[in-house]
C-alpha positions in Angstrom: 11.8 -8.5 -3.0 9.2 -9.4 -0.5 5.6 -9.6 -1.8 2.4 -9.2 0.3 -1.0 -10.0 -1.1 -3.5 -7.8 0.8 -6.9 -9.5 0.9 -10.0 -8.5 2.7 -10.1 -11.4 5.1 -6.5 -11.1 6.4 -4.9 -8.6 8.8 -5.9 -5.0 8.6 -3.4 -2.6 7.3 -2.8 -1.0 10.7 -1.9 -4.5 12.0 0.4 -5.1 9.1 2.4 -1.9 9.3 4.9 -3.1 12.0 5.7 -6.2 9.9 6.0 -4.2 6.7 8.4 -1.8 8.5 10.6 -4.8 9.5 10.9 -5.8 5.8 11.9 -2.3 4.9 14.3 -2.1 7.8 16.1 -5.1 6.2 16.6 -2.9 3.0 14.3 -5.2 1.0 12.0 -4.0 -1.7 8.4 -4.4 -0.8 5.5 -5.2 -3.2 2.0 -4.9 -1.8 -0.7 -6.1 -4.1 -4.4 -6.1 -3.6 -7.5 -4.1 -2.8 -6.3 -1.0 -1.0 -8.6 1.6 0.4 -7.7 5.3 0.5 -7.3 4.9 4.3 -4.8 2.0 3.6 -2.9 4.3 1.4 -2.9 7.1 4.0 -1.5 4.7 6.6 1.2 3.4 4.3 2.2 6.9 3.3 2.4 7.9 7.0 4.3 4.9 8.2 6.4 3.4 5.3 9.3 4.6 3.3 8.6 5.2 -0.4 12.1 3.8 -1.1 11.7 0.3 -2.6 7.9 0.3 -2.1 5.8 -0.9 -5.0 2.0 -0.8 -4.8 -0.2 -2.8 -7.2 -3.7 -1.5 -6.4 -6.6 -3.7 -7.4 -9.8 -1.8 -8.0 -13.3 -3.3 -8.3 -14.3 -0.9 -11.1 -12.3 0.7 -13.8 -14.2 4.0 -13.3 -12.5 4.4 -9.9 -9.1 4.7 -11.5 -9.1 8.5 -12.1 -10.3 9.1 -8.5 -7.5 7.0 -7.1 -4.9 8.7 -9.3 -6.0 12.1 -8.1 -6.0 10.9 -4.5 -2.5 9.5 -4.7 -1.1 12.5 -6.5 -2.6 14.8 -3.8 -1.2 12.5 -1.1 2.4 12.5 -2.4 2.6 16.2 -3.4 
């Protein structure tokens, strides 16, 4: 497994995508942890395989949880 900690001061998600794809091309599971915006999730959905992809989304407020769950469900269905 290859773990990426996504933080706000590092690379933007669109810059990370080619590197994340390389990890997936090597048939390795990919764990991405951190504060992910809805746009980050859209980019990952459009560019990464769901196979072996694990997202651990960190939210600032617990009351954002339901909104993110609905967003993700709409994105993947």
